[in-house]
MARNU-122241 format. One line per field, with one value per residue (C-alpha): x negated, y negated, z negated; residue number from 1. Coordinates in pm, 1 decimal, always signed. Layout:
# residues N
u <- X;... .
v <- Y;... .
w <- Z;... .
k <- NUM;... .
This chain:
# residues 160
u <- -373.0;-3.4;+79.1;+460.7;+695.6;+718.2;+1014.5;+1181.1;+1032.1;+680.2;+687.0;+498.1;+214.3;+248.7;+225.0;-88.2;-256.8;-150.7;-322.2;-627.3;-653.6;-604.7;-896.9;-1118.9;-1031.1;-1129.3;-790.8;-679.6;-427.2;-261.8;-9.1;+336.4;+524.5;+714.4;+831.9;+1195.0;+1090.2;+954.3;+1246.4;+1491.1;+1300.1;+1199.6;+1516.6;+1828.2;+2052.4;+1791.9;+1464.7;+1196.3;+901.1;+820.8;+551.1;+338.0;+192.7;-106.2;-97.3;-372.4;-267.0;+69.0;-107.5;-51.9;-398.7;-334.7;-73.5;+0.9;+266.1;+404.8;+702.1;+846.7;+792.6;+911.4;+656.0;+759.5;+512.3;+533.7;+872.8;+874.0;+555.2;+441.9;+251.4;+31.9;+25.4;-194.3;-380.3;-506.4;-717.7;-799.8;-1172.0;-1245.1;-1096.4;-1260.4;-1468.7;-1246.7;-1060.8;-739.4;-779.2;-818.4;-508.8;-298.5;-420.0;-348.2;+20.6;+88.4;-65.5;+167.8;+472.8;+395.3;+415.3;+724.1;+866.8;+754.1;+593.6;+372.0;+125.7;+22.8;-149.9;-310.2;-557.6;-901.8;-1118.2;-1437.1;-1655.9;-1511.4;-1764.9;-1692.1;-1324.7;-1405.8;-1640.0;-1399.3;-1142.4;-1380.0;-1481.5;-1116.5;-1048.0;-906.0;-990.6;-1086.9;-954.5;-1238.3;-1043.2;-738.6;-711.6;-436.2;-192.8;-13.8;+202.5;+257.0;+544.5;+373.2;+313.7;+668.2;+817.7;+581.1;+656.4;+1029.1;+1013.4;+796.8;+1062.1;+1340.6;+1142.6;+1111.4 .
v <- -1016.0;-1033.1;-972.6;-908.0;-741.2;-383.8;-232.8;+124.6;+199.1;+139.0;+416.7;+673.9;+443.3;+364.9;+730.1;+764.1;+508.0;+643.8;+980.4;+787.1;+634.4;+971.2;+1119.8;+822.0;+856.7;+1203.7;+1357.2;+1445.1;+1709.1;+1480.0;+1307.5;+1482.1;+1192.0;+1214.7;+962.5;+1024.3;+956.1;+614.5;+540.6;+615.9;+466.1;+152.2;+77.0;+166.7;-56.6;-93.0;-61.1;+84.6;-81.8;-328.2;-351.9;-613.6;-461.8;-580.4;-541.4;-582.6;-510.7;-362.0;-113.4;-102.0;-93.0;-215.3;-221.3;-364.5;-183.8;-350.4;-313.6;-528.3;-447.5;-598.1;-686.9;-735.8;-1002.4;-1179.2;-1111.4;-1036.8;-903.6;-746.9;-428.9;-386.6;-7.5;+16.8;-208.8;-18.3;-108.6;+154.5;+227.9;+100.8;-235.3;-290.7;-587.3;-779.2;-974.8;-784.6;-677.5;-1039.8;-1142.6;-864.0;-948.2;-1317.1;-1227.4;-1029.7;-1343.8;-1573.5;-1342.5;-1362.4;-1707.2;-1730.4;-1497.9;-1699.3;-1367.6;-1443.7;-1160.8;-936.8;-622.8;-313.0;-16.7;+23.5;+330.4;+247.7;+374.3;+148.0;-140.5;-325.7;-369.2;-443.8;-713.3;-851.1;-874.9;-1042.5;-1293.3;-1369.5;-1461.1;-1123.2;-980.7;-611.0;-476.2;-259.0;-182.1;-24.0;+319.6;+445.2;+728.1;+947.6;+1259.2;+1474.1;+1685.1;+1977.7;+1783.0;+1658.4;+2015.7;+2137.5;+1849.1;+1893.8;+2284.9;+2241.8;+1992.9;+2227.9;+2500.1;+2286.3 .
w <- +1743.2;+1607.2;+1250.3;+1211.0;+988.2;+1025.4;+1201.7;+1191.7;+1527.5;+1398.0;+1126.3;+1338.5;+1379.1;+1020.3;+917.2;+1151.2;+941.9;+614.5;+720.8;+857.7;+514.0;+317.7;+518.7;+436.7;+66.4;+97.5;+54.9;+423.4;+304.6;+46.2;+262.4;+260.1;+365.8;+712.2;+955.5;+854.7;+490.4;+597.9;+814.0;+521.4;+241.8;+415.9;+626.1;+437.6;+243.0;-56.9;+95.8;-130.6;+64.0;+328.4;+569.2;+783.1;+1079.4;+1299.4;+1675.6;+1929.1;+2286.0;+2182.6;+1952.2;+1578.7;+1429.4;+1066.6;+803.8;+470.5;+279.2;-36.6;-276.7;-556.5;-924.7;-1238.6;-1518.8;-1869.1;-1901.5;-1577.0;-1409.2;-1042.2;-892.1;-552.6;-565.8;-241.0;-207.9;+96.0;+317.0;+622.6;+936.4;+1183.2;+1161.3;+1513.3;+1399.1;+1078.4;+1060.1;+1309.5;+1069.0;+1076.4;+702.1;+592.7;+812.7;+658.4;+306.6;+376.4;+475.5;+149.6;-60.0;+165.5;+106.9;-277.6;-278.2;-71.9;-307.9;-605.5;-758.9;-1069.3;-978.3;-677.2;-777.1;-605.1;-681.3;-531.6;-562.8;-778.8;-481.4;-234.5;-289.7;+36.3;-58.0;-440.5;-306.6;-63.6;-330.3;-587.0;-323.4;-244.5;-610.2;-737.8;-1070.6;-1079.7;-1413.4;-1569.0;-1889.0;-1739.5;-1603.6;-1341.5;-1496.7;-1255.0;-1296.2;-980.9;-902.5;-1086.9;-1390.4;-1405.1;-1385.0;-1643.8;-1889.9;-1836.9;-1873.7;-2200.6;-2321.1;-2264.6;-2446.0;-2759.6 .
k <- 1;2;3;4;5;6;7;8;9;10;11;12;13;14;15;16;17;18;19;20;21;22;23;24;25;26;27;28;29;30;31;32;33;34;35;36;37;38;39;40;41;42;43;44;45;46;47;48;49;50;51;52;53;54;55;56;57;58;59;60;61;62;63;64;65;66;67;68;69;70;71;72;73;74;75;76;77;78;79;80;81;82;83;84;85;86;87;88;89;90;91;92;93;94;95;96;97;98;99;100;101;102;103;104;105;106;107;108;109;110;111;112;113;114;115;116;117;118;119;120;121;122;123;124;125;126;127;128;129;130;131;132;133;134;135;136;137;138;139;140;141;142;143;144;145;146;147;148;149;150;151;152;153;154;155;156;157;158;159;160 .
């Protein structure tokens, strides 16, 4: 097993893993991202995200994709967007190795918090996170506005 920083050439494998996660999360048609999007957004002058990849026998079988945020209470933080391990490799320790790498990166970067979302039905992940020392916040809800919501909001704003 080799954990390393992701490179532009890895983005096809990264997208494949993202698609596998979407299927696992019961949203197989939700991914609209392309390899070109990942290459542009992760490897231009001001990258929007960073990755660690896990390789076994020269095959990328896991990723951790993260980016930096700024908290008005804490300052610099890391948001772990996704930690994905191919189904055939789950239980092999790859997920733990990627998770550990993100926490190490947070310490290197002197962030005051690392955060991520987990689906309420993903009890193996929740149990793992709690066992590792993370807190699951029950009193917060994730709010999102998709492209349709954005357009509708702005159209309604213009109409006023």
